Every structure is written in C-alpha cells, then in structure tokens.
N, C-alpha and C positions, 0 to 999 in steps of 0.2 A: 201973424198967425200962430196962434198958440196951438200946439198939438197936444191935445188933452185926451187921455184914455180914460174912459169911464170905468168904474169898478166892475161894471157888467162885462165890459170887453176883457178886462184883466182875468176875470173868472173864466171866460170862454177860452182865452189863450192858455191859461193854466190847465184847464181840463183837456184841451187838445194835446198839450205837451205831456200831461200825465198819461193820456191814452196812448200816445206814441211810445213813451217809456214802457208802459205795460205790454204793448205789442212787441217791442224789442226783447223784453224779458221773456215773453211767451215763446218767441222764436228761439231764443237762446236755450230755454228749458227743453223745447222740442228737439233741438239738435243734440243736447246732452242725453236726453232720453233715448234717442236713436243710437247714439254711441254706446250707451250702457246696454241696450238691447243686443247690439252686435257682439259686445264683449261677453254678455251672458250666453248667447248662442254659441260662440267659440268655446267658452269654458264648458258648456254642456256637452258639446261635441268631443272635446278633449277628455272629459270625464268618461263618456261612453266608450271611447277608444281605449282608455286605460283600463276600464272595467272589463272589456273584451280580452285585452292582453293578459290581465290578471287571471281571468277564467282559463285561458289557454295554458298559462304557467301552472295553475293548479291542476289541470287535467294532465299535463306532462309530468308534474310531480307525482300524482297518483299512479300514473303508468309506471314510472321509474320505481316507486315504492312497491307496487305489485310485482314487478319484475325482480327486484331485489329479494322480496319474500319468497318468490318461486325459486330463485337461484339458491337461496339459503336452504329451503326445503329440499331441493334436489341434491345439494352438497351433503346435507345430513343423511338423506336416504342412501346416497352413494356410500358414505362412510359406514352406515349400518350394514349395507349389503356386503361391502368389502370385509367387514369384521366377521359377518356370518359365513361368507365364502371361505375366508381364511380358517375359521374354526372348523368348517366342514371338510376342507381339503386336508387338514393336518390335525385330526383329532388326537388328543392325548389319551393314553389307555385309561387313566383315572377319570377322564371326563365323559366316558361312555355311560349313558344313562343305565340305571339298574334294570329297568324294564327290558332294554335291549339285551343285556347280559343274561337275564332270566330266560328270554325267548331263545337266545342262542343255546343256552344249556338244555332247554327242552328239545330243541332241534337235534342236539347232540345225543339225546336219549332216544332218538328215532321217532319222535311224535310228529303227527301230521298237523297241517294248519288247522284243520277242524278240531283236533284234540286241544291244541293250544288256545283256540278261540273259546272252547268250553272251560278250560282251566282259568283263563283270564276274564271270563264273562263278557266277551266282546263279540262283535259280528265276525263272520268268516272273512269278510273284506278287510276289516280293520286288522285282523290277525295276519292276513297276507301282507299288508303294509308293514306291520311290525316285523315280520320275518324278513322282508326285503331290507328294511332299515337295519336290522340286527346283522344281516350279512354285510351290508355296506360298512357298518361300524367295525366289522372285523373282529368281534369279540369271540 
C-alpha cells in the first residue's frame, strides 16, 4: 500500500497550516496591541498627574513671588516712613522750608491767618495749615 498524497491534498494541508500560522500571528498581535494600549493608558495617566502637579507648583511659585513682592514693597514703605518720621521728629534748622519761615515771620509781625492767606494767595484753610506747620517747625 503506497501512501500517496496528491498535490491537491498537499495544497489543502499547506493552506490549513498557513491559516493556523496567520491565526497565531493575529492572536500575538492582538495581545501586543492590548499591552501597548495599557502602557499608553498608564503613560497618559502619569502625564496628566505630572501636569496637575506642575500646575500646583506654578501656582505655589506665583503665590510666593506675589508674597515676596508684597514683602519688598512693605519693607520699602517702612523704610520711607521711618526716614520721613526721623526727619520730622528731628528737623534741622537749615532744613525748615522757606515758606514756613516766612509764615512764622508774618505771625511774628502780628498778622492773622486771613492776612497771611491774602499775602500768599492761598485759601484760609491752607493758610491755617501753613501756620500750624510753621509752629511745628519751630522757626
């Protein structure tokens, strides 16, 4: 008994084997695709988390920068106020403004606030302020 396989049978067996190989390759590619999809999802989630953390860090940085600017402005304002206060508390004779000395001399001549306002061409209210400042300056 000769066992003879006809070319037709060889072709069918070859096609079945080829189909089986294609099926195995398709399953392998499907598993690889699923793995890559999971990795992509994990990477995307990690990216979103890092993005949120970066935004928090930027907001914190901005708050710190605003606070530092406010602190710098407050320090500058304090220094300016201290220097003004120091100069107001201990004015030197030579640093008294000319206008205060002039108002003080007019007061010394017995002029009223209204007369001083007329001479300086200012309102009575402003003249009252100048008189008060001239008295404070002590000229």
